N, C-alpha and C positions, 0 to 999 in steps of 0.2 A: 589669407589664412582660412584654413578650414573651421567650420562651425562645429563646436562641440554641443552635442544634445544633453540636456539633464537628464538624471535618473530620479525615477518616482520612488519614495520610501514604500519599501514592500508592506507596511502596515496600512497603507491606504489604499490597497487593491481593493476594487469594488467588484471584478468578476472572478467568479470561484474557477481556479485552474482544476483541470482533471487530474485523474490520478496519474495517467499516462504523460502527461506535460511535466508533472512532479518528476516522475522517474527520469526522464529524459533531462531534468536540470542536473541531476548526477552524473550523467554522461557528459554533459557539457563543462561540468566543473573538472572531471577528471581528464579530458582533453585540454581542457585549458592549462591545466597545470602540468600536462606533458609538453605543451608548447612553450609555457613559461621556462620550463627546465631546459629548453633549447634557444632562449633569449628569444623569442617571436615577440615582438611588440604589439602588432596589430593583426586581425585576421577579419576577413568578410564571413558575411553569413553563408555565402555559396561555397568557401573553401571549409568552412567548419562543418556545414552539413556534409560536403563529400568525403571528409574524413570519418564522420559518423554514418554514411549511409542514409542519409536523411535528405530532405529538400531543403532549398535556402527558404522557402515560403514558411516550412514548419518551424524552423529555427526561429524566424522574424515572429512568427505567430506566438509561439511560446514564450519567447522573451515580452512580448507585448502584454502579457497577463500582469507583468510586474514592474512596467514602467518603460521607459525609452533609454536605450543605451547606444554608445557609439560615437564615432565622429564623422560628421559628412566627409565623403570622399575617401575615408582610410579604413572604415569598418569598425570592428570594436578592439578596444585596448585589452589585450589578453589579461593582463595582471588585474585591472581594474574590475572586469566584468567577472573573473573568478572569484574575487572577493566579495562583490555583490552579491553573486548568485550563492556562495556559500553562506552569507549571511541570511538570505533568503530561506535557504534550506536548515537552518539553524545550527550549523557545525563550524561557524567562526568564531574562533576564541572562546569556545566552550566545549563541555564534556559532558556525556550521557552514561551514566552509570547502568550495567546490564547486570541481569540474572539469568543463568541458564539451568534449565531444569532437564536432566538426562544426558549422562556423561558416557553414553555408549560411542560407538565408532563416528557417529555424525557429530555429536556433542564435542568429542574430543578434537574432531578436525576444526569445528567453530572455535574452541579455546586456542588452537594452535595458529589461526589465522590473524597476521599481524596487521593486515589491512583495516581492521576495525578500530584499532588505537590509533593509528595514522590518521583516522578521521575523526576521532574524539569519542569513539564509542570504547569504554572501558569494562571488561568484565571483573566485576566485584564479588560475585556470588556462584557456586556452581554446586547442584545438589543432587543426589540419586538416591536410589532405594537398594541398591546392590551394597551388602556390608563388605565386600571384598573391593570396592571402589571408595568407600566413606575413609576419610582421613588420608587417602593419598593424594599427591600433588599431581595434577595434569597440565602440562604447560604453565607450570608454576602456580596454579590455583588449586587451592585445598578442596577437595570435595567434601561437603557437609552432607549429614542425612537429610532426606526430603522433608521430614515433619519440622524442620528449622527454618524453613523457606518464609513462612510469613513473617518471624523474628528478624531473619537477615535481611529481606527486603526493606524493612523499616529502618534498620540499623544503618544499612549502607545507602539509603536514599535512591532505591532502584527507580529507574523511569522507564526501563524497557525491559520485558520479560521474553525468553527465548525457550520454546517448548520443543524439546527433542525427545521425548518419552515414548513408548508404545501407545497404540490407539487407546487401549481401555483405560489409560491413566491420563489421557490429554484433557479431558473436560475437568477433572478434580484439580490437575495443576493450575488450569487456566482459571478456575474458581478462587483457588488461593493467592492467584496472582491480583486478580480483582478485588477480593476483599481486603488485601493489604494495600490497596491504593495505587496500583500499576496501572496505566492507562493507555499503554502501547504494548502490544503483544505481536510477536512473530511465530507462527505455528508450523513447525515442520512435520507434524503427525498428519498422516493422510486420512483425516476425519474431520467433519463439520463441528465447528465449536460455538456455543451460545455466549455472546457477550452483550452487556448492556449497551445502550446507544452511545454513552459516553466513553467507550473505549475503543481504540483504533486497533482492527485486528488485520494483520496480514498473512496470507497462507503462502507457505513454498511448499508445493508438491511436485517432487521432481518426477515422480511416475507419469504425472499428467502432462509434463514437458516433453517426456520421451514418448507418449502416446501420441501428442499432436505432430511431433516430427514423424512418426511411424505413418500416420495419417497420409501426410504429404509424399512420404518416399513410396507409399503402397500405390500412389496414383501416378507417379513419375518413373518408377523403376521397372523396367522390363525383365 
């Protein structure tokens, strides 16, 4: 009989995981979900790594931050590992309310993306300064005036704020989120934002990503 290794509760983690490691956990959960939908019962670290373009050592190292998983001689049980990693990520059996500031092209696309809801991230608030957008519904979400953001954040127990406003308005919106008690913010505006140490800030700058690709292309394209 194969020996089953026990899993350590993620609350007992002693070593801090890097941001890159946490990001890869999301990749593992997605791939494990795909495998589960195909009725795959077990998978080795080597196969999982190959499917994600990683090394098996990287997969094992990432998972070791959170305990021991798997069955000796068989690999990881797909459903069990997916559930455990989802719990570690905080997306298992719970939802997170989101507020969006800025309902332009990018903001509208974010509201329309169904993948957020599937992972437990629910848009509850959308605000904009444009009077032509206020009062209209975008992907089923009524757009409110920006000055109501603090009130709506508290009313809907918003946990995550998304900033998709022009550069000149980004810091003001960020300050409103922080003052209203939001402790997790994703900034899509291409500008540095100042936040207290108690706030988790993630920056998504697509122009920087494109420039990074251009850097490598310029050195390989003849």
